C-alpha positions in Angstrom: 94.8 160.9 79.2 95.2 160.6 82.9 91.7 159.3 83.6 92.4 156.2 81.0 95.6 155.4 83.0 93.6 155.6 86.2 90.7 153.6 85.0 93.1 150.8 83.9 94.9 150.9 87.0 91.6 150.2 88.8 90.5 147.5 86.5 94.0 145.7 86.9 94.0 145.8 90.6 90.6 144.5 90.4 91.8 141.6 88.1 95.0 141.0 90.4 93.0 140.5 93.3 90.9 137.9 91.5 94.2 136.3 90.4 95.3 136.2 94.0 92.2 134.7 95.2 92.6 132.0 92.5 96.2 131.4 93.4 95.3 131.0 97.0 92.6 128.8 96.6 94.8 126.4 94.5 97.7 126.4 96.6 96.5 127.5 100.1 99.8 129.2 101.1 99.9 130.1 104.6 103.1 132.1 106.1 104.2 131.8 109.9 106.0 134.5 111.4 108.9 134.1 113.8 106.3 134.5 116.8 104.2 131.5 115.4 101.3 133.6 114.3 100.0 132.7 110.9 99.5 135.7 108.1 96.5 135.0 106.1 97.0 137.1 103.3 99.2 136.2 100.4 100.2 138.1 97.0 101.1 137.1 93.5 104.7 136.5 93.6 105.3 136.8 97.3 108.3 135.1 98.7 109.4 133.6 95.5 112.7 135.2 95.4 112.0 137.8 92.7 112.4 141.8 93.0 109.6 143.8 94.1 109.6 145.5 90.7 108.0 142.1 89.1 105.0 142.4 91.8 104.6 145.9 91.5 101.0 147.1 92.1 99.9 143.6 93.6 97.9 144.0 96.5 97.2 141.5 99.4 93.4 140.3 100.1 92.2 139.1 103.4 90.7 135.9 103.9 87.4 137.0 103.9 87.7 138.1 100.4 89.5 134.9 98.9 86.7 132.9 98.2 84.1 135.6 97.2 86.6 136.5 94.3 87.2 133.0 93.4 83.3 132.5 92.9 83.5 134.7 89.7 83.2 132.0 87.4 83.8 134.4 84.2 87.3 134.8 85.2 88.1 131.3 85.7 89.2 130.6 82.1 91.3 133.7 81.8 93.0 133.0 85.3 93.7 129.2 84.6 95.5 130.2 81.0 97.2 132.9 82.9 98.5 130.4 85.4 99.5 128.2 82.6 101.3 131.1 80.9 103.8 132.3 83.7 106.7 130.3 84.7 110.1 131.0 86.2 111.0 131.8 82.8 108.5 134.6 82.1 109.4 137.3 84.9 108.8 140.0 82.3 105.3 139.1 81.9 104.2 139.8 85.7 103.8 143.4 85.6 100.4 144.8 86.3 99.7 146.6 83.0 100.8 143.8 81.3 98.7 141.5 82.9 95.9 144.1 81.8 96.9 143.8 78.3 96.6 140.2 78.5 93.2 140.1 79.9 92.0 142.8 77.2 93.3 140.7 74.1 91.7 137.6 75.9 88.4 139.3 76.1 88.7 140.4 72.4 89.6 137.1 71.1 90.5 134.2 73.3 91.8 131.6 70.7 94.2 134.6 69.1 95.3 135.8 72.4 96.3 132.8 73.7 98.4 132.1 70.6 100.1 135.5 70.9 101.0 135.4 74.6 102.3 132.0 74.1 104.5 133.2 71.5 105.7 135.9 73.7 106.2 133.5 76.7 108.4 131.3 74.8 110.6 134.2 73.4 108.8 135.0 70.0 108.4 133.1 66.8 111.6 131.4 65.9 113.6 132.7 62.9 111.1 135.9 62.6 112.8 138.8 64.2 110.2 141.4 63.0 107.0 139.2 64.3 105.3 141.3 66.7 105.6 138.5 69.4 109.4 138.5 68.9 109.7 142.2 69.2 107.5 142.4 72.2 109.2 139.8 74.0 112.7 141.3 73.3 111.3 144.5 74.3 110.1 143.3 77.7 113.2 141.2 78.4 115.5 144.5 77.8 113.2 146.4 80.6 113.7 143.6 83.0 117.5 143.1 82.4 118.4 146.9 82.4 116.3 148.5 85.2 117.4 151.8 83.9 115.0 151.7 80.9 111.9 150.4 83.3 112.5 153.6 85.4 112.0 155.6 82.7 108.7 153.9 81.6 105.3 154.7 83.2 102.8 151.8 83.7 100.6 153.1 80.8 103.6 152.7 78.6 104.1 148.8 79.1 100.4 148.5 78.5 100.5 150.6 75.5 103.6 148.5 74.0 101.7 145.3 74.5 98.6 146.4 72.6 100.7 148.0 69.8 102.3 144.3 69.3 98.8 142.8 69.8 97.4 145.0 67.0 100.2 144.3 64.6 99.8 140.5 65.3 96.3 140.7 64.5 97.0 142.9 61.1 99.6 140.3 60.2 102.1 143.4 59.9 105.8 143.1 60.9 107.3 145.6 63.1 111.0 146.6 64.0 110.4 148.5 67.4 107.5 148.6 69.9 105.7 152.0 69.9 104.8 152.7 73.7 104.1 156.6 74.1 100.9 157.3 75.5 100.6 161.1 74.8 97.8 160.7 72.0 95.9 158.4 74.3 95.7 154.4 74.7 95.5 152.2 71.5 92.2 150.3 70.9 92.5 146.5 71.3 92.0 144.6 68.0 89.7 141.9 67.7 
């Protein structure tokens, strides 16, 4: 159980470093300090006015690494899509383990992942309170809005909840709540 979460965190960290590289290449952000020195590191969400919890788990990369990581063409399509999905209205999607779930679903079925996560980013399916995307969006927003809920959840719980909703979406099954407990191991991602 613990090894699954450890492996997941290592994979997510690697993906986030690649996301940082793409974002840096696309936006060329440099930050000058008060003494005029230029800081050539940047992380996803840095200085965007959001709380640190939204950036939890992101790591800075150095100038030497950023273009090497950007060169991994296998990730370009995912990273470009991720850039389209994120907006100021989707802070609930920017947790490391949620991005890991997005990546896993994208690898499993790109077209359906884009449809599902697009629905989640837009607040779910209109007039369908039991649609998996609607229930997941409401759950993620409730965690962001009430930090006491977030403190009770571990990173694996966020991943588990996302995959539970994804699997329900793929099975065309209505749900009323997100199952996020990890005691029995992590869910497999449905194709």
